[in-house]
C-alpha positions as CSV (number, residue, x, y, z in Angstrom):
1,M,-4.3,67.9,-32.1
2,R,-5.9,70.9,-30.4
3,Q,-8.9,70.7,-32.6
4,H,-9.5,66.9,-31.8
5,V,-9.4,67.8,-28.0
6,D,-11.8,70.6,-28.5
7,R,-14.2,68.3,-30.4
8,L,-14.0,65.7,-27.7
9,N,-14.6,68.2,-25.0
10,A,-17.7,69.4,-26.9
11,A,-19.0,65.8,-27.3
12,L,-18.5,65.0,-23.5
13,D,-19.9,68.4,-22.3
14,R,-23.4,67.1,-22.4
15,H,-22.6,64.3,-19.8
16,L,-19.7,65.9,-18.1
17,P,-20.0,69.6,-18.1
18,E,-16.9,71.7,-17.3
19,K,-16.3,72.2,-13.6
20,R,-14.2,74.7,-11.8
21,L,-12.5,74.3,-8.4
22,F,-12.0,77.7,-6.6
23,L,-9.0,78.1,-4.3
24,R,-9.2,81.1,-1.9
25,S,-6.2,82.6,-0.2
26,D,-5.2,85.9,1.5
27,E,-3.8,87.2,-1.8
28,G,-6.9,86.4,-3.8
29,T,-9.1,83.7,-5.4
30,R,-7.9,81.3,-8.0
31,F,-9.6,78.4,-9.7
32,L,-8.8,75.2,-11.5
33,R,-10.8,74.3,-14.5
34,M,-11.6,70.7,-15.2
35,R,-12.4,70.1,-18.8
36,P,-14.7,67.1,-19.8
37,V,-11.7,65.1,-21.1
38,A,-9.8,65.4,-17.7
39,Q,-13.0,64.3,-15.9
40,A,-13.5,61.4,-18.3
41,G,-9.8,60.4,-17.7
42,I,-10.2,60.5,-13.9
43,L,-13.4,58.6,-14.1
44,A,-12.0,55.9,-16.4
45,G,-8.9,55.5,-14.2
46,T,-11.1,55.1,-11.1
47,L,-13.2,52.4,-12.7
48,A,-10.1,50.6,-14.1
49,F,-8.6,50.5,-10.6
50,L,-11.8,49.4,-8.9
51,A,-12.2,46.6,-11.7
52,W,-8.6,45.5,-11.2
53,A,-9.0,45.3,-7.4
54,L,-12.2,43.3,-7.7
55,I,-10.6,40.8,-10.1
56,A,-7.4,40.5,-8.0
57,T,-9.5,39.9,-4.9
58,S,-11.6,37.3,-6.7
59,I,-8.6,35.4,-8.0
60,V,-7.0,35.3,-4.6
61,A,-10.2,34.2,-3.0
62,F,-10.7,31.4,-5.7
63,N,-7.2,30.2,-5.4
64,A,-7.5,29.9,-1.5
65,L,-10.7,28.0,-1.8
66,G,-9.3,25.8,-4.6
67,A,-6.2,25.0,-2.6
68,E,-8.2,24.2,0.5
69,S,-10.6,21.9,-1.4
70,A,-7.6,20.2,-3.1
71,R,-6.0,19.5,0.3
72,E,-9.3,18.1,1.7
73,Q,-9.8,16.0,-1.4
74,I,-6.2,14.6,-1.1
75,A,-6.8,13.9,2.7
76,R,-10.1,12.1,1.9
77,E,-8.4,10.0,-0.8
78,R,-5.5,9.2,1.4
79,Q,-8.0,8.0,4.1
80,L,-9.9,5.9,1.6
81,F,-6.6,4.4,0.3
82,E,-5.5,3.5,3.9
83,T,-8.8,2.0,4.7
84,R,-8.7,0.0,1.4
85,L,-5.2,-1.1,2.2
86,V,-6.2,-2.3,5.7
87,E,-9.2,-4.3,4.1
88,L,-6.9,-5.9,1.5
89,A,-4.4,-6.9,4.2
90,A,-7.2,-8.5,6.2
91,E,-8.6,-10.2,3.1
92,R,-5.0,-11.5,2.3
93,D,-4.7,-12.9,5.8
94,R,-8.0,-14.6,5.5
95,R,-7.2,-16.1,2.1
96,A,-3.7,-17.2,3.3
97,T,-5.4,-19.1,6.2
98,E,-7.9,-20.8,3.8
99,A,-5.1,-21.7,1.5
100,Q,-3.2,-23.2,4.4
101,E,-6.2,-25.1,5.6
102,A,-7.0,-26.4,2.0
103,H,-3.3,-27.4,1.6
104,N,-3.5,-29.3,4.9
105,R,-6.7,-31.1,3.8
106,Y,-5.2,-31.9,0.5
107,A,-2.1,-33.3,2.1
108,E,-4.3,-35.4,4.5
109,A,-6.3,-36.7,1.5
110,M,-3.1,-37.5,-0.3
111,D,-1.9,-39.5,2.8
112,R,-5.2,-41.4,2.9
113,V,-5.1,-42.1,-0.8
114,A,-1.5,-43.4,-0.4
115,T,-2.6,-45.7,2.6
116,M,-5.5,-46.9,0.6
117,Q,-3.3,-47.6,-2.4
118,A,-1.0,-49.6,-0.1
119,M,-3.9,-51.6,1.2
120,L,-5.1,-52.2,-2.4
121,L,-1.8,-53.4,-3.5
122,A,-1.6,-55.7,-0.4
123,S,-5.1,-57.1,-1.2
124,E,-4.0,-57.5,-4.8
125,R,-1.0,-59.5,-3.8
126,Q,-3.2,-61.5,-1.4
127,R,-5.8,-62.2,-4.1
128,A,-3.1,-63.3,-6.5
129,E,-1.7,-65.7,-3.8
130,L,-5.2,-66.9,-3.1
131,E,-5.9,-67.4,-6.9
132,S,-2.6,-69.4,-7.1
133,G,-3.6,-71.4,-4.1
134,I,-7.1,-72.0,-5.5
135,E,-5.6,-73.1,-8.8
136,T,-3.4,-75.6,-6.9
137,V,-6.4,-76.7,-4.9
138,Q,-8.5,-77.1,-7.9
139,R,-5.8,-79.3,-9.6
140,T,-5.6,-81.3,-6.4
141,L,-9.5,-81.5,-6.3
142,R,-9.6,-82.8,-9.9
143,T,-6.8,-85.3,-9.1
144,R,-8.8,-86.4,-6.1
145,T,-12.1,-86.5,-7.9
146,R,-10.4,-88.8,-10.5
147,E,-9.1,-91.0,-7.7
148,R,-12.6,-91.0,-6.1
149,D,-14.2,-92.0,-9.2
150,A,-11.7,-94.7,-9.7
151,A,-12.2,-95.9,-6.1
152,R,-15.9,-95.9,-6.7
153,T,-15.4,-98.0,-9.9
154,Q,-13.2,-100.4,-8.0
155,L,-15.9,-100.5,-5.2
156,T,-18.6,-101.5,-7.6
157,E,-16.3,-104.1,-9.3
158,Y,-15.0,-105.6,-6.1
159,Q,-17.3,-106.3,-3.2
160,R,-14.7,-108.2,-1.3
161,D,-14.0,-107.5,2.4
162,D,-10.4,-106.8,1.9
163,V,-11.2,-104.2,-0.5
164,N,-13.9,-102.5,1.8
165,A,-11.3,-101.4,4.2
166,D,-9.4,-99.6,1.5
167,L,-12.6,-98.1,0.4
168,R,-13.5,-96.8,3.9
169,A,-10.0,-95.2,4.2
170,A,-10.4,-93.5,0.9
171,S,-13.9,-92.3,1.8
172,L,-12.4,-90.7,5.0
173,R,-9.7,-89.1,2.9
174,L,-12.2,-87.8,0.5
175,A,-14.4,-86.3,3.3
176,E,-11.4,-84.5,4.8
177,F,-10.4,-83.2,1.3
178,E,-14.1,-81.9,0.7
179,Q,-14.0,-80.2,4.1
180,T,-10.8,-78.5,3.1
181,L,-12.1,-77.5,-0.2
182,D,-15.2,-75.9,1.4
183,F,-13.0,-73.8,3.7
184,L,-10.9,-72.6,0.7
185,M,-13.9,-71.7,-1.3
186,T,-15.4,-69.7,1.6
187,A,-12.0,-67.8,2.1
188,L,-11.9,-67.1,-1.6
189,A,-15.4,-65.6,-1.6
190,D,-14.5,-63.4,1.5
191,T,-11.3,-62.3,-0.3
192,A,-13.2,-61.3,-3.4
193,Q,-15.7,-59.3,-1.4
194,E,-12.9,-57.6,0.5
195,R,-11.2,-56.7,-2.8
196,E,-14.4,-55.2,-4.1
197,T,-14.8,-53.1,-1.0
198,V,-11.2,-51.8,-1.1
199,A,-11.6,-51.0,-4.8
200,V,-14.8,-48.9,-4.0
201,V,-13.0,-47.1,-1.2
202,A,-10.0,-46.3,-3.4
203,E,-12.3,-45.1,-6.1
204,N,-14.0,-42.7,-3.5
205,A,-10.6,-41.6,-2.2
206,H,-9.4,-40.8,-5.7
207,M,-12.5,-38.8,-6.5
208,Q,-12.2,-36.9,-3.2
209,A,-8.5,-36.2,-4.1
210,Q,-9.5,-34.8,-7.4
211,H,-12.2,-32.6,-5.9
212,L,-9.6,-31.3,-3.4
213,A,-7.1,-30.6,-6.1
214,L,-9.7,-28.7,-8.1
215,E,-10.6,-26.7,-5.0
216,Y,-6.9,-26.1,-4.3
217,R,-6.4,-24.8,-7.9
218,L,-9.5,-22.4,-7.6
219,L,-8.1,-21.1,-4.2
220,Q,-4.7,-20.5,-5.8
221,D,-6.3,-18.6,-8.6
222,R,-8.3,-16.4,-6.3
223,N,-5.2,-15.8,-4.1
224,H,-3.4,-14.7,-7.3
225,R,-6.0,-12.0,-8.0
226,I,-5.8,-10.9,-4.4
227,F,-2.1,-10.7,-4.3
228,S,-2.2,-8.9,-7.8
229,Q,-4.5,-6.2,-6.4
230,L,-2.3,-6.0,-3.1
231,E,0.8,-5.6,-5.3
232,E,-0.8,-3.0,-7.5
233,A,-2.0,-1.0,-4.5
234,V,1.4,-1.2,-2.8
235,D,3.1,-0.1,-6.0
236,Q,0.7,2.9,-6.4
237,A,1.5,3.8,-2.8
238,M,5.2,3.4,-3.1
239,T,5.9,5.2,-6.3
240,P,4.7,8.7,-5.3
241,L,6.6,8.5,-1.9
242,A,9.9,7.5,-3.7
243,R,9.3,10.1,-6.4
244,M,8.7,12.8,-3.7
245,F,12.2,12.1,-2.0
246,T,14.0,11.9,-5.5
247,D,12.5,15.1,-6.6
248,A,13.6,16.8,-3.3
249,G,17.1,15.5,-4.0
250,L,17.1,13.0,-1.2
251,P,18.3,9.4,-2.3
252,P,15.3,7.0,-1.1
253,E,17.6,4.0,-0.4
254,R,20.0,6.0,1.8
255,L,17.0,7.5,3.7
256,L,15.4,4.1,4.3
257,Q,18.8,2.7,5.6
258,Q,19.1,5.6,7.9
259,V,15.5,5.2,9.2
260,R,15.9,1.5,9.7
261,S,19.2,2.0,11.6
262,G,17.5,4.5,14.0
263,Y,14.0,3.1,14.3
264,Q,12.3,-0.2,14.7
265,T,9.8,0.1,11.9
266,R,8.7,-3.4,11.3
267,T,5.7,-4.3,13.4
268,A,4.3,-7.8,14.2
269,A,1.8,-7.4,11.4
270,L,4.5,-7.0,8.8
271,M,6.7,-9.9,9.8
272,P,7.0,-12.8,7.2
273,I,4.2,-15.3,7.4
274,S,6.2,-18.4,6.9
275,I,9.9,-19.5,6.3
276,S,10.9,-22.3,4.0
277,T,12.8,-25.3,5.7
278,S,15.5,-24.9,3.0
279,G,16.0,-21.2,4.0
280,T,14.5,-19.7,0.8
281,L,11.1,-19.1,-0.7
282,D,9.8,-19.4,-4.2
283,P,9.0,-15.8,-5.3
284,G,6.0,-17.1,-7.2
285,S,4.5,-19.0,-4.3
286,D,1.7,-17.5,-2.2
287,E,4.2,-17.3,0.8
288,G,6.8,-15.6,-1.4
289,R,4.3,-13.1,-2.8
290,A,2.8,-12.4,0.6
291,N,6.3,-11.7,2.1
292,S,7.0,-9.4,-0.9
293,V,3.8,-7.5,-0.1
294,L,4.8,-7.3,3.5
295,T,8.3,-6.1,2.7
296,A,6.8,-3.4,0.5
297,L,4.4,-2.4,3.3
298,E,7.4,-2.2,5.7
299,E,9.2,0.1,3.2
300,I,6.0,2.3,2.9
301,N,5.9,2.5,6.7
302,T,9.6,3.5,6.7
303,F,8.9,6.1,3.9
304,R,6.1,7.4,6.2
305,I,8.5,7.8,9.1
306,A,11.0,9.5,7.0
307,A,8.4,11.8,5.5
308,Q,7.1,12.8,9.1
309,R,10.7,14.0,9.9
310,T,11.4,15.7,6.5
311,P,10.2,19.4,5.8
312,F,7.8,18.7,3.0
313,A,4.8,20.8,4.1
314,M,4.0,24.5,3.7
315,P,4.9,26.6,6.8
316,V,1.8,28.7,6.5
317,R,-1.8,27.5,5.6
318,A,-3.6,30.8,5.7
319,S,-4.3,33.0,2.7
320,V,-1.0,34.6,2.0
321,R,1.0,36.1,-0.9
322,F,4.2,34.7,-2.3
323,T,6.6,37.7,-2.5
324,S,10.1,36.5,-3.1
325,G,11.7,33.3,-4.2
326,F,15.1,31.6,-3.7
327,G,18.3,33.1,-5.4
328,N,20.0,36.3,-6.3
329,R,17.6,39.3,-6.2
330,R,17.4,43.0,-5.8
331,D,17.6,43.8,-2.1
332,P,14.5,45.8,-1.1
333,R,16.4,48.0,1.3
334,S,19.9,48.6,-0.2
335,G,18.8,48.3,-3.9
336,G,21.8,46.1,-4.7
337,R,21.9,42.4,-5.8
338,R,22.1,39.9,-2.9
339,M,21.6,36.2,-2.4
340,H,18.2,35.4,-0.9
341,N,18.6,32.0,0.9
342,G,14.9,31.3,1.4
343,V,11.4,32.2,0.1
344,D,9.0,34.8,1.5
345,W,5.2,34.9,2.0
346,A,3.4,38.1,3.1
347,G,0.2,38.1,5.2
348,P,-1.6,39.6,8.2
349,Q,0.4,40.0,11.4
350,G,0.0,37.1,13.8
351,T,-0.8,34.5,10.9
352,P,0.1,31.1,12.4
353,I,3.5,29.7,11.4
354,L,3.7,25.9,11.4
355,A,6.5,23.3,11.6
356,T,6.9,21.7,8.1
357,G,8.2,18.4,9.6
358,G,9.0,16.6,12.9
359,G,12.2,17.7,14.7
360,R,13.7,19.5,17.7
361,V,13.8,23.2,18.3
362,T,17.6,24.2,18.5
363,F,17.1,28.0,18.5
364,A,14.2,30.2,19.6
365,G,15.0,33.9,20.0
366,R,16.3,37.0,18.3
367,Q,19.2,36.8,15.8
368,G,20.4,39.9,13.8
369,G,18.6,40.5,10.6
370,Y,16.4,37.5,11.1
371,G,14.7,39.2,13.9
372,N,12.6,36.6,16.0
373,L,13.9,33.3,14.7
374,V,13.0,29.6,15.2
375,I,15.4,26.9,14.0
376,V,14.2,23.3,13.9
377,Q,16.6,20.4,13.5
378,H,15.2,17.5,11.4
379,D,16.7,14.1,10.6
380,F,19.2,13.6,7.7
381,G,21.0,16.8,8.5
382,I,18.2,19.1,7.6
383,E,17.3,22.4,9.3
384,T,14.5,24.8,8.7
385,Y,14.5,28.5,9.6
386,Y,11.5,30.6,10.4
387,A,12.4,34.3,10.6
388,H,10.8,37.8,11.3
389,L,8.2,36.3,13.7
390,H,6.0,38.6,15.6
391,R,6.0,36.1,18.5
392,I,7.6,32.8,19.3
393,D,5.5,30.0,20.8
394,V,8.2,27.2,21.4
395,N,11.3,26.6,23.4
396,V,14.8,25.3,22.8
397,G,14.9,21.6,23.1
398,Q,11.2,21.2,22.5
399,R,10.2,18.5,20.0
400,V,7.6,19.4,17.4
401,S,5.6,17.5,14.8
402,R,4.4,18.6,11.3
403,G,1.7,21.2,11.7
404,D,2.6,22.3,15.3
405,R,2.5,26.1,15.8
406,L,5.9,27.8,16.1
407,G,4.8,31.4,16.3
408,G,3.0,34.2,14.5
409,M,4.1,36.1,11.3
410,G,5.7,39.5,11.9
411,T,8.2,42.1,10.7
412,T,11.0,41.9,13.1
413,G,14.6,42.2,12.1
414,R,15.7,43.3,8.7
415,S,12.3,43.5,7.2
416,T,10.2,45.8,5.0
417,G,6.8,44.4,6.0
418,V,4.9,41.7,7.6
419,H,6.0,38.4,6.1
420,L,7.6,35.1,6.8
421,H,11.2,34.3,5.6
422,Y,11.5,30.4,5.3
423,E,14.8,28.5,4.7
424,I,15.8,24.9,4.4
425,R,19.5,24.0,5.0
426,V,21.0,20.5,4.3
427,G,24.3,20.1,6.0
428,G,24.4,23.8,6.7
429,R,24.0,24.7,3.0
430,P,20.8,26.6,1.9
431,I,18.6,25.0,-0.7
432,N,15.5,26.1,-2.5
433,P,12.5,25.3,-0.2
434,M,10.1,25.2,-3.1
435,S,11.8,21.9,-4.3
436,Y,10.6,20.1,-1.1
437,I,7.1,21.8,-1.3
438,R,6.6,21.0,-5.0
439,A,7.8,17.4,-4.6
440,A,5.2,16.7,-2.0
441,Q,2.3,18.7,-3.5
442,N,0.6,15.5,-4.8
443,V,1.3,13.4,-1.7
444,F,0.3,15.6,1.3
């Protein structure tokens, strides 16, 4: 082993010659000899430490930049989705108005067709009556014609004065009959003309009704596509919100019921657009599907209110280090095992500490090992603790919203360094805050 060390010293002597460090004292002078192998070890250790520091700093910087870019991307996508949802809602309102107008035109056309059909039936009955009357008149005319021919024959055969009187009377009756026949023929021609006019009007009305029916079917198909897009968009917005509460251990239905009982969430824009006279709506109709979309939008709005009052966000947005998780751990001061009721992040002193959800400040002051402590009471029996603060920027009773500054990071109380101790308690029982933060990482 000694031989290998000597060989290595001889090889490194050209680049790292042996150095001596002299130490002078009152008793004399001593020196420390630094062989080439020792110098190489010190140099290698220094380079390794510098490389590690550079890589660690790069990783922290890239993670911070990536997290900020991801939050900005999520915010942009959320803004685009809300804009698209508003545009789809406006388009749905326009299509619903067009559908109602087309439905009214269709109903009016059907009423006109029904009226024309009634008129056509009346004209057909009148025509049948006139045809029957004309047939009777024609039989009478034939009878009278035969009588007239017989009278003329008798007139040529008998030229006596007593017969002339009868002939004159028959001629008068024949003239009256011919006048009546002319009136009937004129009335028959007028009736036939009126029947043709009514038939043309009825045919035009039937064609118009077919055109309106086709337009109504096309409008229904377009409304179906619009409602399908709206339903898909609402489902895509609803599913992450419901999953967020479920992953955090909060039953969505119970939360919605509590929010509805405490807040008026339904606005005029989310009210049903129509109500059936029978009290129910066909789920497959446009009104039924529109009301289903409005109900889903009302639920999304209720989820939004619940999410604003639930601590889903990170309490610190600056570049910090995660130093301790939730659960049993080795106490950094006593060295024993101890339950850690929250999570810790370390960073520079004064780093802004932000509220993770809307609520009311119930405590803002110094409390034992917590040091400077802020407690925020949220809805649904949830409390958040922000401990070891350098300074406190809120007062008891003050209402805060998500993102409001509560204070600055510090090292007050039972602490070994500048950090934030963050807790979430439900009904007074501490739970892992990371379950809330991870549940909302793809939503906020």
